[in-house]
N, C-alpha and C positions, 0 to 999 in steps of 0.2 A: 397574168394571175399571180405573179411573183410579188411578194412584199419586199421592199428594199429600204436601204438606209435613207433617212430624211434628206431632202435635196440640198439643204445648206451644208450638212455634214459631208455629203458626197462631193460637192464642188470644192470644199476646203481641203479634204483629204487628197483629191486629185492634184490640187495646187501645191500642197506641201510635200507630196510623195516625190522623192528623187529617183525612185526605182520602179520600173515596170518589169516584172519578171515573168518569163514564160515557163510553164510546167507541162510536162508530158502527161498523158492519161495514166492514172494509177500511180502517180509519183507522190511520195510522202513529203509534205511541206514542213511539218515539225512533228516531234515525238516527245514523250515524257523526258524530262531532264535535259532538253536541248539547252545548249549554252547561250544561244542567241534568242532573245525575245523580241517579237515584232507585232505590230498591228497590221492586218491585211484587209484590203477591200477588193472584192472580186470585180475585175474589169470585164471579163468574159469567162464563160465556163461554169463549172459546178464543183463543189468540194463536199466531202463528208467528214464529220467529226465523230470519232469513235473511241471506245476504250476496250482493252483486253481484260477478260476475267482471269481469275487464278487458274482455271482449267484450260485457258488458251482460246476460249471463244470470244469472238468479236461482237461488241454491242454498239450498233450505230446510234448516235445521239441525235443527229440532225443533218439534213442536206441543205446547203446554202447555194444561192445563185447570184447572178449579176447584181451589183450594187450593194450587196450585203457584206458585213464585216465579221471578222473573227480574229482571235489573238491568242498568243501564249504568254502575254504579259499578265502577271497575276491579277492586277486590278482591272484588267479588261478581258479576262478569259471566261468561257462558259462554265468551266469547272476548275477547281483549284489545281488538280494534278491528274496525271494518268491519261491525258487526252492526246490522240493522234489526229492530224489533219492530212487528208489524202485527196487528190484530185479524182473526179469521176470522168471528166472529159479533159482534153487539152485546155489549159486554163491560163489566163493572164491575170496577174495580181498587182495592185498597187501595194508597195511595202513601205511602212514607216518604222523606224527604229524606236526602241524604248526611250532613248534620249529625246527624239522628236516628239513623241507622245507626251513626255513629261513637260516639255517646253510649251505644248499647247495649252496646258492648264493655266498658264499665265497670259498667253496671247489670244487664245480662242476658247475661253471658258464655256461659252454657250455650246460650241461644238462638242466639247468633252461631255457636257450634260446630255446632249442628244445621243452621243455614243453609248453612255451608260444606259440611257432609256432603251435604245435599240437592243443592247445585249440582254437587258432585263426582259424585254418582250420575247426574245428568242428563248430564254429560260422558261418563261410562263407557257409558251407554245409547246415546248418539249414536255413540260410537266403535265399539261392537259392531255397531251397525246398518251403519255405513259399511264395516267389515271384511267383513261378511256379503255385501254386495251388490257389492263391488269387482270381483270376477272372475266373476260369474254372468251368464247370459244375461238380457236385458232382461225377458223374460216372467216369469222366476223372480223378478227384482227387484220387479216389480209385485205379485206374490203375497206376497212377503216384507214389502213395505211395508204392504200391507193387513192382513197378520197382525200386524205390529208395532202398527199403530194400533188394530186390533181388541182387542188385549190391554189397551189403555189407555182406549179410548172405545167399547167394544162393548156392545151391548144385545141379549140373546137374544130372538129372535122365531120360535118354532117351530123349524124345521130350519135357520133362518138366523140369522146374527148381524149386526145392523145396526151400521155404523161411523158414529158420530155426529160426523163431520167432513165438511163439504162439500168435496169434492176435484174440481177441474177436471182435464182431461188435462194442462194445463200445470203444475198443482200437482204431479201425480205425476211428470212429467218433471223438474221442479226438484228433487224429492226424490231421484231415483234416477240422475240424470246421463244423461238421454236426451232425445229430442225429442218434442214434442207429437204430431207425425204418427205416430211409432212407437208411442207409448203409445195413441193412438186406435185404431190397427190391432190391437194386441195385446190391449187390454181387450175389444174385440169378440170376438176369438178365445176369450178366457177365459170370456166370457159364454156363447158357443155351446157350449163344452166343459163347462159346468156347474159351474165353480169359483166363480164370483161371479155376483151379480145387481145391477142398478142399479134402484132403486125410489125415485121422487120425489127424485131428485138425490143420494141416498145409496147408496154401495156396501154390499152385503151379502155376507158370506162364507157359503158352504155349510159346515155342520159337517163336520169331517174334512179340510178343505183347508188348515188352519193349517200354515204353514211355519216359524214362529218357534221 
């Protein structure tokens, strides 16, 4: 269910990348004002991009999985500044330097166009998600978030769809603009009402409860 980088871009990035880098779970890949700028493609694992607000709260922007790209190169980044990238699981990344990306503009112009298109789709997807949850009750936001992630990282298991992203209550709160305490209370209600289940740290949606 995961949407990934176009096949041509994927194969060329794998070919051009001189580095395959292993990251541990919850390891920061880059942060604002990092001196080194790179383009990354996820070989395996998952990452989240997020920002910190002035009051110290974390706002998760998006979760990305295998085959998808992200970057802190200004012309290839999801946002201009203030973005952190952190692994959710143990993750392996293809890493291209800023210099390599610049050289691609002359040697692989079609690939660069596809990369821009992919990043633009990520931005549109994120904006649609934000618009959808902006004025809805928190309980509905939780269901919509799980539906959103289910479409991208879901695995059918009988009458359930497992969401293959480990989410804490704080993670959910950071995604939907709520508090951990509220999310804890409302997820318990949703489980009691039969909309979702939590099995071995993963949320599962009952078929027919998709809100996306």
